[in-house]
BATIRO-776693 format. One record per residue: z, y, x of N, C-alpha, C in turn; residue number from 1; residue in three letters. Coordinates in steps of 0.1 Angstrom, whole numbers, always signed. Layout:
<miros>
+-------+-------+-------+-------+-------+-------+-------+-------+-------+------+------+
|   nzz |   nyy |   nxx |  cazz |  cayy |  caxx |   czz |   cyy |   cxx | resi | resn |
+-------+-------+-------+-------+-------+-------+-------+-------+-------+------+------+
|     Z |     Y |     X |     Z |     Y |     X |     Z |     Y |     X |  NUM |  ala |
...
+-------+-------+-------+-------+-------+-------+-------+-------+-------+------+------+
</miros>
This chain:
<miros>
+-------+-------+-------+-------+-------+-------+-------+-------+-------+------+------+
|   nzz |   nyy |   nxx |  cazz |  cayy |  caxx |   czz |   cyy |   cxx | resi | resn |
+-------+-------+-------+-------+-------+-------+-------+-------+-------+------+------+
|  +968 | -1014 |  -180 |  +969 | -1028 |  -184 |  +980 | -1034 |  -175 |    1 |  met |
|  +989 | -1042 |  -182 | +1000 | -1047 |  -174 |  +995 | -1058 |  -164 |    2 |  pro |
| +1002 | -1060 |  -153 |  +999 | -1070 |  -144 | +1003 | -1084 |  -149 |    3 |  leu |
|  +994 | -1094 |  -146 |  +997 | -1107 |  -150 | +1009 | -1112 |  -142 |    4 |  lys |
| +1019 | -1118 |  -149 | +1031 | -1124 |  -143 | +1029 | -1139 |  -143 |    5 |  arg |
| +1027 | -1144 |  -131 | +1026 | -1159 |  -129 | +1039 | -1166 |  -131 |    6 |  asn |
| +1039 | -1177 |  -139 | +1051 | -1184 |  -141 | +1055 | -1191 |  -128 |    7 |  pro |
| +1068 | -1194 |  -126 | +1073 | -1201 |  -114 | +1065 | -1215 |  -113 |    8 |  pro |
| +1061 | -1218 |  -101 | +1053 | -1230 |   -98 | +1055 | -1234 |   -84 |    9 |  gln |
| +1051 | -1247 |   -81 | +1051 | -1251 |   -67 | +1039 | -1246 |   -61 |   10 |  val |
| +1041 | -1239 |   -50 | +1030 | -1232 |   -43 | +1029 | -1237 |   -29 |   11 |  arg |
| +1016 | -1240 |   -24 | +1014 | -1244 |   -11 | +1012 | -1231 |    -2 |   12 |  phe |
| +1016 | -1232 |   +10 | +1014 | -1221 |   +19 | +1008 | -1226 |   +32 |   13 |  val |
|  +997 | -1220 |   +36 |  +991 | -1224 |   +49 |  +999 | -1217 |   +60 |   14 |  ile |
| +1005 | -1224 |   +69 | +1013 | -1218 |   +79 | +1017 | -1228 |   +90 |   15 |  gly |
| +1028 | -1225 |   +96 | +1032 | -1232 |  +108 | +1035 | -1247 |  +105 |   16 |  val |
| +1040 | -1250 |   +93 | +1043 | -1263 |   +89 | +1034 | -1269 |   +79 |   17 |  glu |
| +1022 | -1263 |   +77 | +1013 | -1267 |   +66 | +1000 | -1272 |   +71 |   18 |  ser |
|  +990 | -1273 |   +62 |  +978 | -1280 |   +65 |  +966 | -1271 |   +69 |   19 |  ser |
|  +954 | -1275 |   +66 |  +942 | -1267 |   +71 |  +935 | -1260 |   +59 |   20 |  ser |
|  +925 | -1253 |   +63 |  +917 | -1246 |   +53 |  +909 | -1256 |   +44 |   21 |  phe |
|  +909 | -1269 |   +47 |  +902 | -1279 |   +39 |  +910 | -1282 |   +26 |   22 |  his |
|  +922 | -1276 |   +25 |  +929 | -1278 |   +12 |  +920 | -1274 |    +1 |   23 |  his |
|  +918 | -1282 |   -10 |  +909 | -1279 |   -21 |  +910 | -1265 |   -27 |   24 |  pro |
|  +922 | -1259 |   -27 |  +925 | -1246 |   -33 |  +921 | -1235 |   -24 |   25 |  leu |
|  +919 | -1237 |   -11 |  +916 | -1227 |    -2 |  +901 | -1226 |    +0 |   26 |  val |
|  +895 | -1217 |    -8 |  +881 | -1215 |    -8 |  +878 | -1202 |    -1 |   27 |  gln |
|  +888 | -1193 |    +0 |  +886 | -1180 |    +6 |  +898 | -1174 |   +12 |   28 |  ala |
|  +896 | -1166 |   +22 |  +907 | -1159 |   +29 |  +904 | -1144 |   +26 |   29 |  leu |
|  +914 | -1138 |   +19 |  +913 | -1124 |   +16 |  +922 | -1116 |   +25 |   30 |  gly |
|  +916 | -1104 |   +29 |  +924 | -1095 |   +38 |  +924 | -1081 |   +33 |   31 |  cys |
|  +935 | -1074 |   +34 |  +935 | -1060 |   +32 |  +944 | -1053 |   +43 |   32 |  phe |
|  +939 | -1042 |   +47 |  +946 | -1035 |   +58 |  +949 | -1021 |   +52 |   33 |  glu |
|  +962 | -1017 |   +54 |  +967 | -1005 |   +48 |  +978 |  -999 |   +57 |   34 |  cys |
|  +979 |  -986 |   +57 |  +989 |  -979 |   +65 | +1003 |  -980 |   +58 |   35 |  ser |
| +1013 |  -982 |   +66 | +1027 |  -981 |   +62 | +1032 |  -994 |   +55 |   36 |  phe |
| +1044 |  -999 |   +59 | +1050 | -1011 |   +54 | +1053 | -1010 |   +39 |   37 |  phe |
| +1058 |  -998 |   +35 | +1062 |  -996 |   +21 | +1050 |  -997 |   +12 |   38 |  ser |
| +1039 |  -990 |   +15 | +1027 |  -991 |    +6 | +1021 | -1004 |    +7 |   39 |  ile |
| +1021 | -1011 |   +19 | +1015 | -1024 |   +20 | +1023 | -1034 |   +11 |   40 |  thr |
| +1036 | -1033 |   +11 | +1044 | -1042 |    +3 | +1041 | -1040 |   -12 |   41 |  ala |
| +1040 | -1028 |   -16 | +1036 | -1025 |   -30 | +1023 | -1032 |   -34 |   42 |  met |
| +1013 | -1030 |   -25 |  +999 | -1035 |   -28 |  +999 | -1050 |   -28 |   43 |  leu |
| +1007 | -1056 |   -19 | +1008 | -1071 |   -18 | +1014 | -1076 |   -31 |   44 |  ala |
| +1024 | -1070 |   -37 | +1030 | -1074 |   -49 | +1019 | -1073 |   -60 |   45 |  asp |
| +1012 | -1062 |   -60 | +1001 | -1061 |   -70 |  +991 | -1073 |   -69 |   46 |  val |
|  +987 | -1076 |   -57 |  +978 | -1087 |   -55 |  +983 | -1100 |   -60 |   47 |  ala |
|  +995 | -1104 |   -57 | +1000 | -1117 |   -61 | +1005 | -1118 |   -75 |   48 |  ile |
| +1007 | -1106 |   -81 | +1010 | -1106 |   -96 |  +998 | -1106 |  -104 |   49 |  gln |
|  +987 | -1101 |   -99 |  +974 | -1100 |  -106 |  +966 | -1113 |  -107 |   50 |  thr |
|  +966 | -1121 |   -96 |  +958 | -1133 |   -95 |  +966 | -1144 |   -88 |   51 |  ala |
|  +961 | -1156 |   -90 |  +968 | -1168 |   -85 |  +964 | -1171 |   -71 |   52 |  asp |
|  +969 | -1163 |   -62 |  +967 | -1163 |   -48 |  +980 | -1165 |   -40 |   53 |  val |
|  +979 | -1170 |   -28 |  +991 | -1172 |   -20 |  +992 | -1160 |   -10 |   54 |  val |
| +1003 | -1154 |    -9 | +1006 | -1144 |    +2 | +1009 | -1151 |   +15 |   55 |  leu |
|  +999 | -1151 |   +24 | +1001 | -1158 |   +37 | +1010 | -1151 |   +46 |   56 |  his |
| +1007 | -1138 |   +49 | +1015 | -1131 |   +59 | +1011 | -1116 |   +59 |   57 |  ser |
| +1020 | -1109 |   +66 | +1018 | -1095 |   +70 | +1016 | -1096 |   +85 |   58 |  phe |
| +1007 | -1088 |   +91 | +1006 | -1087 |  +105 | +1005 | -1072 |  +109 |   59 |  glu |
| +1013 | -1068 |  +119 | +1012 | -1054 |  +124 |  +999 | -1053 |  +133 |   60 |  val |
|  +992 | -1042 |  +131 |  +979 | -1040 |  +138 |  +981 | -1033 |  +151 |   61 |  thr |
|  +992 | -1027 |  +153 |  +994 | -1020 |  +166 |  +995 | -1005 |  +164 |   62 |  gly |
|  +991 | -1000 |  +152 |  +993 |  -986 |  +148 | +1003 |  -984 |  +137 |   63 |  gly |
|  +999 |  -976 |  +127 | +1008 |  -975 |  +115 | +1004 |  -984 |  +104 |   64 |  asp |
|  +994 |  -993 |  +106 |  +989 | -1001 |   +95 |  +993 | -1016 |   +97 |   65 |  ser |
|  +991 | -1023 |   +86 |  +994 | -1038 |   +86 |  +982 | -1045 |   +79 |   66 |  leu |
|  +980 | -1057 |   +83 |  +970 | -1066 |   +77 |  +977 | -1076 |   +69 |   67 |  leu |
|  +973 | -1077 |   +56 |  +978 | -1087 |   +47 |  +968 | -1098 |   +45 |   68 |  val |
|  +972 | -1110 |   +45 |  +963 | -1122 |   +43 |  +966 | -1129 |   +31 |   69 |  lys |
|  +956 | -1132 |   +22 |  +958 | -1139 |   +10 |  +949 | -1151 |   +10 |   70 |  leu |
|  +953 | -1162 |    +3 |  +946 | -1174 |    +3 |  +944 | -1179 |   -12 |   71 |  leu |
|  +933 | -1185 |   -15 |  +931 | -1190 |   -28 |  +916 | -1193 |   -31 |   72 |  gly |
|  +912 | -1196 |   -43 |  +898 | -1198 |   -46 |  +891 | -1184 |   -46 |   73 |  asn |
|  +878 | -1184 |   -45 |  +871 | -1171 |   -42 |  +873 | -1161 |   -54 |   74 |  his |
|  +872 | -1166 |   -66 |  +873 | -1157 |   -78 |  +887 | -1151 |   -78 |   75 |  ala |
|  +898 | -1158 |   -76 |  +911 | -1153 |   -76 |  +914 | -1143 |   -65 |   76 |  gln |
|  +909 | -1146 |   -53 |  +910 | -1137 |   -41 |  +903 | -1124 |   -44 |   77 |  val |
|  +891 | -1126 |   -50 |  +883 | -1114 |   -53 |  +890 | -1105 |   -63 |   78 |  glu |
|  +897 | -1111 |   -73 |  +904 | -1104 |   -84 |  +916 | -1097 |   -77 |   79 |  ala |
|  +923 | -1104 |   -68 |  +935 | -1098 |   -62 |  +931 | -1086 |   -54 |   80 |  ala |
|  +920 | -1087 |   -46 |  +916 | -1076 |   -37 |  +910 | -1064 |   -46 |   81 |  leu |
|  +904 | -1067 |   -57 |  +900 | -1056 |   -66 |  +912 | -1048 |   -71 |   82 |  ala |
|  +922 | -1055 |   -74 |  +935 | -1048 |   -79 |  +941 | -1040 |   -68 |   83 |  ala |
|  +941 | -1046 |   -56 |  +946 | -1038 |   -44 |  +938 | -1025 |   -42 |   84 |  val |
|  +924 | -1027 |   -42 |  +916 | -1015 |   -40 |  +918 | -1004 |   -51 |   85 |  gln |
|  +919 | -1008 |   -63 |  +922 |  -999 |   -74 |  +935 |  -991 |   -72 |   86 |  lys |
|  +946 |  -999 |   -69 |  +959 |  -993 |   -68 |  +959 |  -985 |   -55 |   87 |  asn |
|  +953 |  -989 |   -45 |  +952 |  -982 |   -32 |  +946 |  -968 |   -34 |   88 |  ser |
|  +935 |  -968 |   -42 |  +928 |  -955 |   -45 |  +937 |  -946 |   -53 |   89 |  asn |
|  +945 |  -951 |   -62 |  +954 |  -943 |   -70 |  +965 |  -937 |   -61 |   90 |  leu |
|  +969 |  -944 |   -51 |  +979 |  -940 |   -42 |  +973 |  -931 |   -31 |   91 |  leu |
|  +960 |  -931 |   -30 |  +954 |  -923 |   -19 |  +956 |  -930 |    -5 |   92 |  gly |
|  +958 |  -944 |    -6 |  +961 |  -951 |    +6 |  +949 |  -956 |   +14 |   93 |  ala |
|  +938 |  -957 |    +8 |  +925 |  -961 |   +15 |  +926 |  -974 |   +21 |   94 |  gly |
|  +930 |  -985 |   +14 |  +930 |  -998 |   +20 |  +916 | -1003 |   +22 |   95 |  ala |
|  +915 | -1011 |   +33 |  +903 | -1018 |   +36 |  +904 | -1032 |   +32 |   96 |  ile |
|  +895 | -1037 |   +23 |  +896 | -1051 |   +18 |  +883 | -1059 |   +22 |   97 |  thr |
|  +886 | -1072 |   +24 |  +875 | -1081 |   +28 |  +878 | -1095 |   +24 |   98 |  his |
|  +867 | -1103 |   +21 |  +869 | -1117 |   +18 |  +860 | -1125 |   +28 |   99 |  ile |
|  +867 | -1136 |   +33 |  +859 | -1146 |   +41 |  +858 | -1159 |   +33 |  100 |  ile |
|  +846 | -1163 |   +30 |  +845 | -1175 |   +22 |  +845 | -1187 |   +31 |  101 |  ala |
|  +852 | -1197 |   +26 |  +853 | -1210 |   +33 |  +856 | -1208 |   +48 |  102 |  arg |
|  +868 | -1202 |   +51 |  +871 | -1199 |   +65 |  +872 | -1212 |   +74 |  103 |  pro |
|  +867 | -1211 |   +86 |  +867 | -1222 |   +95 |  +881 | -1226 |   +99 |  104 |  ser |
|  +883 | -1239 |  +101 |  +896 | -1243 |  +106 |  +899 | -1237 |  +120 |  105 |  asp |
|  +889 | -1234 |  +127 |  +891 | -1229 |  +141 |  +896 | -1215 |  +140 |  106 |  ser |
|  +896 | -1208 |  +129 |  +902 | -1195 |  +127 |  +917 | -1195 |  +126 |  107 |  leu |
|  +923 | -1206 |  +123 |  +937 | -1207 |  +120 |  +946 | -1202 |  +131 |  108 |  gln |
|  +943 | -1204 |  +144 |  +952 | -1198 |  +154 |  +953 | -1183 |  +154 |  109 |  pro |
|  +943 | -1176 |  +148 |  +944 | -1162 |  +147 |  +953 | -1158 |  +135 |  110 |  leu |
|  +956 | -1167 |  +126 |  +964 | -1164 |  +114 |  +979 | -1169 |  +117 |  111 |  leu |
|  +980 | -1180 |  +123 |  +993 | -1186 |  +126 |  +995 | -1186 |  +141 |  112 |  asp |
| +1004 | -1178 |  +146 | +1006 | -1178 |  +161 | +1021 | -1176 |  +163 |  113 |  phe |
| +1026 | -1180 |  +175 | +1040 | -1178 |  +178 | +1044 | -1163 |  +177 |  114 |  pro |
| +1054 | -1161 |  +168 | +1058 | -1147 |  +165 | +1067 | -1142 |  +177 |  115 |  asn |
| +1068 | -1129 |  +178 | +1077 | -1123 |  +188 | +1081 | -1110 |  +183 |  116 |  ser |
| +1092 | -1105 |  +188 | +1097 | -1091 |  +185 | +1091 | -1082 |  +195 |  117 |  ile |
| +1084 | -1072 |  +190 | +1077 | -1063 |  +198 | +1087 | -1054 |  +206 |  118 |  asn |
| +1086 | -1054 |  +219 | +1096 | -1047 |  +227 | +1095 | -1032 |  +226 |  119 |  ala |
| +1084 | -1027 |  +221 | +1082 | -1012 |  +220 | +1090 | -1006 |  +208 |  120 |  leu |
| +1091 | -1014 |  +197 | +1097 | -1008 |  +185 | +1108 | -1017 |  +179 |  121 |  tyr |
| +1109 | -1029 |  +184 | +1120 | -1038 |  +179 | +1117 | -1045 |  +166 |  122 |  gly |
| +1104 | -1046 |  +162 | +1101 | -1053 |  +150 | +1092 | -1065 |  +153 |  123 |  gly |
| +1090 | -1074 |  +143 | +1081 | -1085 |  +145 | +1066 | -1082 |  +145 |  124 |  pro |
| +1058 | -1090 |  +151 | +1044 | -1088 |  +150 | +1038 | -1095 |  +137 |  125 |  asp |
| +1045 | -1105 |  +132 | +1040 | -1112 |  +120 | +1052 | -1116 |  +111 |  126 |  leu |
| +1049 | -1114 |   +98 | +1059 | -1118 |   +88 | +1053 | -1130 |   +80 |  127 |  trp |
| +1060 | -1141 |   +80 | +1055 | -1153 |   +73 | +1065 | -1156 |   +61 |  128 |  leu |
| +1060 | -1156 |   +49 | +1069 | -1159 |   +38 | +1076 | -1172 |   +38 |  129 |  pro |
| +1069 | -1183 |   +43 | +1075 | -1196 |   +42 | +1087 | -1197 |   +51 |  130 |  gln |
| +1089 | -1188 |   +61 | +1101 | -1189 |   +69 | +1113 | -1184 |   +62 |  131 |  lys |
| +1112 | -1177 |   +51 | +1123 | -1171 |   +44 | +1124 | -1177 |   +29 |  132 |  asn |
| +1120 | -1189 |   +27 | +1120 | -1194 |   +13 | +1134 | -1196 |    +8 |  133 |  gln |
| +1144 | -1199 |   +16 | +1157 | -1201 |   +12 | +1163 | -1188 |    +6 |  134 |  ser |
| +1160 | -1177 |   +13 | +1164 | -1164 |    +8 | +1157 | -1160 |    -5 |  135 |  thr |
| +1144 | -1164 |    -6 | +1137 | -1161 |   -18 | +1143 | -1168 |   -30 |  136 |  ser |
| +1146 | -1181 |   -28 | +1153 | -1189 |   -39 | +1166 | -1183 |   -43 |  137 |  arg |
| +1174 | -1179 |   -33 | +1187 | -1173 |   -36 | +1186 | -1161 |   -44 |  138 |  lys |
| +1177 | -1152 |   -40 | +1175 | -1139 |   -48 | +1170 | -1142 |   -62 |  139 |  leu |
| +1161 | -1151 |   -63 | +1156 | -1154 |   -77 | +1167 | -1161 |   -85 |  140 |  met |
| +1175 | -1169 |   -80 | +1186 | -1175 |   -87 | +1196 | -1165 |   -92 |  141 |  gln |
| +1198 | -1154 |   -84 | +1207 | -1143 |   -88 | +1200 | -1133 |   -98 |  142 |  asn |
| +1188 | -1137 |  -103 | +1181 | -1129 |  -112 | +1179 | -1114 |  -108 |  143 |  ser |
| +1175 | -1113 |   -95 | +1172 | -1099 |   -90 | +1161 | -1093 |   -99 |  144 |  thr |
| +1164 | -1081 |  -104 | +1155 | -1075 |  -113 | +1145 | -1065 |  -106 |  145 |  gln |
| +1150 | -1060 |   -95 | +1141 | -1050 |   -88 | +1145 | -1049 |   -73 |  146 |  ala |
| +1135 | -1045 |   -66 | +1137 | -1041 |   -52 | +1132 | -1027 |   -50 |  147 |  ile |
| +1139 | -1019 |   -42 | +1135 | -1006 |   -38 | +1131 | -1005 |   -24 |  148 |  gly |
| +1120 |  -998 |   -21 | +1114 |  -997 |    -8 | +1113 |  -983 |    -4 |  149 |  ile |
| +1120 |  -979 |    +7 | +1120 |  -965 |   +11 | +1116 |  -965 |   +26 |  150 |  leu |
| +1105 |  -957 |   +29 | +1100 |  -957 |   +43 | +1100 |  -942 |   +48 |  151 |  glu |
| +1105 |  -940 |   +60 | +1105 |  -927 |   +66 | +1099 |  -928 |   +80 |  152 |  thr |
| +1095 |  -916 |   +85 | +1092 |  -915 |   +99 | +1104 |  -907 |  +105 |  153 |  gln |
| +1112 |  -914 |  +112 | +1124 |  -908 |  +118 | +1136 |  -917 |  +115 |  154 |  gly |
| +1143 |  -920 |  +125 | +1155 |  -929 |  +124 | +1167 |  -922 |  +118 |  155 |  leu |
| +1169 |  -910 |  +121 | +1180 |  -902 |  +115 | +1178 |  -901 |  +100 |  156 |  thr |
| +1166 |  -898 |   +96 | +1162 |  -897 |   +82 | +1165 |  -910 |   +74 |  157 |  ala |
| +1162 |  -921 |   +80 | +1164 |  -934 |   +72 | +1179 |  -937 |   +71 |  158 |  ile |
| +1186 |  -934 |   +82 | +1201 |  -936 |   +81 | +1207 |  -927 |   +70 |  159 |  leu |
| +1204 |  -915 |   +70 | +1209 |  -906 |   +60 | +1205 |  -910 |   +46 |  160 |  glu |
| +1192 |  -914 |   +44 | +1187 |  -918 |   +31 | +1194 |  -931 |   +27 |  161 |  ala |
| +1195 |  -940 |   +36 | +1202 |  -953 |   +32 | +1216 |  -951 |   +28 |  162 |  thr |
| +1223 |  -943 |   +35 | +1237 |  -940 |   +31 | +1238 |  -934 |   +17 |  163 |  asp |
| +1228 |  -925 |   +14 | +1228 |  -918 |    +1 | +1225 |  -928 |   -10 |  164 |  ala |
| +1216 |  -938 |    -7 | +1212 |  -948 |   -17 | +1224 |  -957 |   -20 |  165 |  met |
| +1231 |  -961 |   -10 | +1242 |  -970 |   -12 | +1254 |  -964 |   -19 |  166 |  leu |
| +1255 |  -950 |   -18 | +1266 |  -943 |   -24 | +1262 |  -939 |   -39 |  167 |  lys |
| +1249 |  -938 |   -41 | +1244 |  -933 |   -54 | +1244 |  -943 |   -65 |  168 |  ala |
| +1243 |  -956 |   -62 | +1242 |  -966 |   -73 | +1247 |  -980 |   -68 |  169 |  ala |
| +1248 |  -989 |   -77 | +1253 | -1002 |   -74 | +1241 | -1011 |   -69 |  170 |  asp |
| +1237 | -1009 |   -57 | +1226 | -1016 |   -51 | +1231 | -1022 |   -38 |  171 |  val |
| +1223 | -1032 |   -33 | +1227 | -1039 |   -21 | +1216 | -1037 |   -11 |  172 |  arg |
| +1220 | -1035 |    +2 | +1210 | -1034 |   +13 | +1205 | -1048 |   +17 |  173 |  leu |
| +1191 | -1050 |   +16 | +1185 | -1062 |   +20 | +1182 | -1063 |   +34 |  174 |  val |
| +1176 | -1052 |   +40 | +1173 | -1051 |   +54 | +1164 | -1040 |   +57 |  175 |  gly |
| +1159 | -1040 |   +69 | +1150 | -1029 |   +74 | +1139 | -1035 |   +83 |  176 |  lys |
| +1128 | -1028 |   +84 | +1117 | -1032 |   +92 | +1111 | -1020 |   +99 |  177 |  glu |
| +1107 | -1022 |  +112 | +1100 | -1011 |  +120 | +1086 | -1016 |  +123 |  178 |  lys |
| +1076 | -1007 |  +122 | +1062 | -1010 |  +126 | +1058 | -1001 |  +138 |  179 |  ile |
| +1067 |  -994 |  +144 | +1063 |  -985 |  +155 | +1062 |  -971 |  +151 |  180 |  gly |
| +1060 |  -962 |  +160 | +1059 |  -947 |  +158 | +1070 |  -941 |  +150 |  181 |  ala |
| +1082 |  -947 |  +150 | +1094 |  -943 |  +143 | +1092 |  -945 |  +128 |  182 |  ala |
| +1083 |  -953 |  +123 | +1082 |  -957 |  +109 | +1092 |  -968 |  +106 |  183 |  tyr |
| +1101 |  -965 |   +97 | +1112 |  -975 |   +94 | +1112 |  -976 |   +79 |  184 |  val |
| +1113 |  -989 |   +74 | +1114 |  -991 |   +60 | +1127 |  -998 |   +57 |  185 |  thr |
| +1134 |  -994 |   +47 | +1146 | -1000 |   +42 | +1144 | -1006 |   +28 |  186 |  val |
| +1149 | -1018 |   +25 | +1147 | -1024 |   +12 | +1161 | -1026 |    +6 |  187 |  ile |
| +1162 | -1023 |    -6 | +1175 | -1025 |   -14 | +1172 | -1033 |   -26 |  188 |  ile |
| +1182 | -1038 |   -33 | +1180 | -1046 |   -45 | +1191 | -1043 |   -55 |  189 |  thr |
| +1188 | -1046 |   -67 | +1198 | -1043 |   -78 | +1190 | -1043 |   -91 |  190 |  gly |
| +1197 | -1039 |  -102 | +1189 | -1037 |  -115 | +1180 | -1025 |  -114 |  191 |  asp |
| +1170 | -1025 |  -123 | +1160 | -1015 |  -122 | +1166 | -1001 |  -123 |  192 |  val |
| +1175 |  -998 |  -132 | +1181 |  -984 |  -133 | +1188 |  -980 |  -120 |  193 |  ala |
| +1196 |  -990 |  -114 | +1203 |  -987 |  -102 | +1194 |  -984 |   -90 |  194 |  ala |
| +1184 |  -993 |   -89 | +1175 |  -991 |   -78 | +1167 |  -978 |   -79 |  195 |  val |
| +1163 |  -975 |   -91 | +1156 |  -962 |   -93 | +1164 |  -950 |   -89 |  196 |  thr |
| +1177 |  -950 |   -94 | +1186 |  -939 |   -90 | +1188 |  -938 |   -75 |  197 |  ala |
| +1189 |  -950 |   -69 | +1192 |  -950 |   -54 | +1180 |  -945 |   -47 |  198 |  ala |
| +1168 |  -949 |   -51 | +1156 |  -945 |   -44 | +1154 |  -930 |   -45 |  199 |  ile |
| +1157 |  -924 |   -57 | +1156 |  -910 |   -60 | +1166 |  -903 |   -50 |  200 |  asp |
| +1178 |  -908 |   -49 | +1188 |  -902 |   -41 | +1184 |  -902 |   -26 |  201 |  ala |
| +1178 |  -914 |   -22 | +1174 |  -915 |    -8 | +1163 |  -906 |    -4 |  202 |  gly |
| +1153 |  -904 |   -13 | +1142 |  -895 |   -10 | +1147 |  -880 |    -9 |  203 |  lys |
| +1156 |  -877 |   -18 | +1162 |  -863 |   -18 | +1170 |  -861 |    -5 |  204 |  leu |
| +1177 |  -871 |    +0 | +1185 |  -870 |   +12 | +1178 |  -868 |   +25 |  205 |  ala |
| +1165 |  -872 |   +25 | +1157 |  -871 |   +37 | +1156 |  -856 |   +42 |  206 |  ile |
| +1153 |  -847 |   +32 | +1153 |  -833 |   +35 | +1144 |  -830 |   +47 |  207 |  gly |
| +1149 |  -823 |   +57 | +1141 |  -819 |   +69 | +1144 |  -828 |   +80 |  208 |  thr |
| +1151 |  -839 |   +78 | +1155 |  -848 |   +89 | +1143 |  -857 |   +94 |  209 |  leu |
| +1133 |  -858 |   +85 | +1122 |  -867 |   +89 | +1111 |  -866 |   +78 |  210 |  gly |
| +1102 |  -874 |   +78 | +1091 |  -875 |   +68 | +1093 |  -886 |   +59 |  211 |  lys |
| +1092 |  -884 |   +46 | +1093 |  -895 |   +36 | +1079 |  -900 |   +34 |  212 |  cys |
| +1077 |  -913 |   +38 | +1064 |  -919 |   +36 | +1062 |  -924 |   +22 |  213 |  ile |
| +1071 |  -931 |   +17 | +1070 |  -936 |    +3 | +1084 |  -941 |    -2 |  214 |  ala |
| +1087 |  -939 |   -14 | +1098 |  -945 |   -21 | +1094 |  -952 |   -34 |  215 |  gly |
| +1096 |  -965 |   -35 | +1090 |  -972 |   -47 | +1099 |  -982 |   -52 |  216 |  his |
| +1099 |  -984 |   -65 | +1107 |  -995 |   -71 | +1097 | -1006 |   -77 |  217 |  val |
| +1100 | -1018 |   -73 | +1092 | -1029 |   -78 | +1101 | -1038 |   -87 |  218 |  ile |
| +1098 | -1037 |  -100 | +1106 | -1045 |  -110 | +1101 | -1059 |  -110 |  219 |  ala |
| +1110 | -1069 |  -110 | +1107 | -1083 |  -110 | +1096 | -1086 |  -100 |  220 |  arg |
| +1100 | -1084 |   -87 | +1090 | -1087 |   -76 | +1087 | -1102 |   -76 |  221 |  pro |
| +1075 | -1105 |   -71 | +1070 | -1119 |   -70 | +1079 | -1125 |   -59 |  222 |  his |
| +1082 | -1138 |   -61 | +1090 | -1146 |   -52 | +1084 | -1147 |   -38 |  223 |  glu |
| +1070 | -1147 |   -37 | +1064 | -1147 |   -24 | +1067 | -1135 |   -16 |  224 |  asp |
| +1067 | -1123 |   -23 | +1070 | -1111 |   -16 | +1085 | -1110 |   -12 |  225 |  leu |
| +1094 | -1115 |   -20 | +1108 | -1115 |   -17 | +1110 | -1124 |    -4 |  226 |  ile |
| +1103 | -1135 |    -3 | +1104 | -1144 |    +8 | +1100 | -1138 |   +21 |  227 |  ala |
| +1091 | -1128 |   +20 | +1086 | -1121 |   +32 | +1094 | -1110 |   +37 |  228 |  leu |
| +1102 | -1104 |   +28 | +1110 | -1092 |   +32 | +1121 | -1095 |   +42 |  229 |  leu |
| +1125 | -1084 |   +50 | +1135 | -1086 |   +60 | +1148 | -1090 |   +55 |  230 |  pro |
| +1156 | -1096 |   +63 | +1170 | -1100 |   +59 | +1180 | -1092 |   +67 |  231 |  lys |
+-------+-------+-------+-------+-------+-------+-------+-------+-------+------+------+
</miros>
């Protein structure tokens, strides 16, 4: 069954510059925790394409996993997490999902906190989409059709794979993220055919240089996901 594609709309985001959980649309906080940035990003796109929820943030847990927070009414958050669980099972990713109904305002400091770059691996502790809305609008205006996400364990492997991707097809490098333990994700963008060819070339190039965690193409990614990705 195809994912529901939400039409462009004005979306509120609870965050550094926003309001409280008493917003009438915020009846529930949905969370899912999953290993690896690449797989987490795929599942986040599934969630926000399936239901009318807001992607609040990604947060590193300190291991190889990330926590994704979703906001919306209870039924929509429940539908989003059900889609995450279904796709997680298909991927063998084993995501943990949970809903908090009517979250307390006092919980907000645990969701929105001063971000920092982790000195151990050089990546952020928290990704907030609202901080990158200008990039989101720019990519959407350019009619970006797809993003490609490739994650490896090993820095040499990701360098070789990224070089192969950029040489294999007409794609553009968006950026990279680290979550520790030498797990590195690179994001590229372009049309679906080019991104698919590039991801295939990148996975092939890894060889014995490192471990390929995942290589995935997301056609027509949700603007909230684009806003969260590295620059």
